[in-house]
N, C-alpha and C positions, 0 to 999 in steps of 0.2 A: 444620758446622766452618767458622767464619768465616774469611775472608780466605784460602780454599784455592784451589791452582791446578787446575784442570780438566785432567785428561790422558785421552787416549784410547787405545786399544790397536789395533793392535800398537805397541809403544814403538819409537821410532826414536832413533837417536844424538843427534839435535839436540834432542829433548825431554829425554832423560837429561842432557845436557851443563849443561842449565839447572837441573836439581834440586840443591838443597842439603840437607844434613842439617839437620833441624828443620822442613823446609817441610812444611806440610799439604797434601794432595791429595785430589782426588776422580777416581775411575778410572772410565771409562765404556768399555764393550766386553767383550772375552772375558777371563776368567781361567780358568786350569785349576787344578784341585785334585789335590794328591798329599802323601801321607804317607810316611812309613818304607818300608812294605812296597811300595808302587808305586814309590818311588824304587829299590829294590833291583832290581826287574824291569826298569826303565828302563835301569840300569845294566848290568845282564846282557845286555840287547838290544844296547846298544851295544858290550859286549866281543866279542859274536858276530857283530858287523857287520851286525846286522839294523836295520830301519826302526822308528822309535818310532812309537806309536800316534796321535801329533799333531804337527804340525811345530812345533818348539819355538823356531824363530827369532823374535825379538823378541817373545816371550811372556812372561807372568807366571805363576808357579805360587805359588798360594795355599796353604798348610800349614793345612789343615783337613780335618776329617772330620764332616761335617754330620748332624745328627738328622735321622729321617725327616720327611718334608713332611707337614704337616697339610692335610686337603682343601681344594682351592682355592689352595694355594699351590706354588710351585715347589720350595721347600726348606724343611728345618727349619732350626733353629739353627745357625750355621757361625762359630763363634768360631775364632781361631787358635790353632794348636798351638805348641809351645816349638820353634824352629828349630833349635837346635843339633842336634837329632836327625837332621838332614838334612845337615849339615856334610860329612860325609865323600863325599857324592855330588855337592855343589853346585859345586864348581870344573869338574868335568867338564861337567856340563850349562851352565855359563856359558860354558866353550870352544866349545860347539855352537851358541852364539847366543841361549841364555835372557838375557832383559833384566833381569828383577827377580823378587823372591821376595818374599812376604808371611807375616808370622807375629809371633811374640812372643819377646824377649830377644835376647840378645847373639849375634853370629856369632864364630867362630872366626878366628885371624889369617890362616889359609889361605884361608878365603871372602872376607875382607877384601881380601887381596892379589889374588885373581881378579877381584873387582868392579872393582878399578882398572885390570887389565890388559885385561878384556874388556868394559869400560864398561857395567856394571850396577850396580842400585841395591838397597839392601834397604828394604823399607817394614814397617812395624808396624801392626798393628790393634790395637785395644783389647780386651784380654782381659775377659771378664767381660759383653760388650755383644753376644753372639753373636745373640741374637734381634733386636736393631738392625741389626746387620750383615746378617741374612739379607733384610732389608726392601729392600736394594740389589739382591738378585738377581730378574732379570725371568724368566729361564729357566734348565733346568737338564738336561743329559742326561748319561747315562754314556757316556765313550768307550772305556774300557779297564778290564779286571780287575774286572769286576762282582762275581766271588768273593769279592773284598776287603771287600764290604760298604760300611760307611761310609768306608773307605779306598781305595776305586776311585777311578780318575780320572776326574773331571767336567769338563764344560766349563760354566762359568756365563757367561751374560750379564747383566753388571751395569750400572747406571746411579749414578752417583754414590757409588760405594763409598769410604767415609773411611779414608785411612790417613795416615801420617807417615813422610817419609824419614827412616830412622835412619842409614844409611851411603849416602854417595854416592861417585860416581867419583874425588874427589879425596882421599879418605882421611879424610873427616871422620865422625865417630862421635857420634851423639847421647848413646849412653850414656856414654861417657868425658867429653863436653862437660858433661853434665847433673850428673854427680859433681862435677866441677870446679868449677861454678858454684855449686852448694849447700855446696861446702867453703869458699868464700870469703865465706858469709853469717855474720856476726856475729850469733849467736843471744843473747849475753848480756845484750841490751838488754831 
């Protein structure tokens, strides 16, 4: 990804404040994976006043369920999952200090408002490029809910993981802006 911004985890407000919808980034550091079933368990722990299996503050959750690793590789293909399925859980996690999520597709108005309120961003990763995205993963370990198989929470150490800022803390939305930009193109010529 040319002209991309290198960022490192954990994500701090000073970094997030610089990001704008449409920015291309390369993420290095730690990402945690979680999908629907894991999110439900995390919220249940929060509701019960129990500790989460990892410190969510200033972290990124990547919505993916990777395929099994081939011999000699840390992870199999790991493409993004459709994000709206996690929308009912996301505002609560953002309120606890989660700083970013990675997935594909639009987010709900509730999530967009929570991102502005809690200074968090939403990154999109390219669907259909799961094998390519896996090349950014240098190490992987299961940290919780191994019984969920592909949906277990994993800690990924990544280097130059490519993503695009879809929603920033200022309310900008790449999906809405993209539609607006293309609606102004005169295709009659």
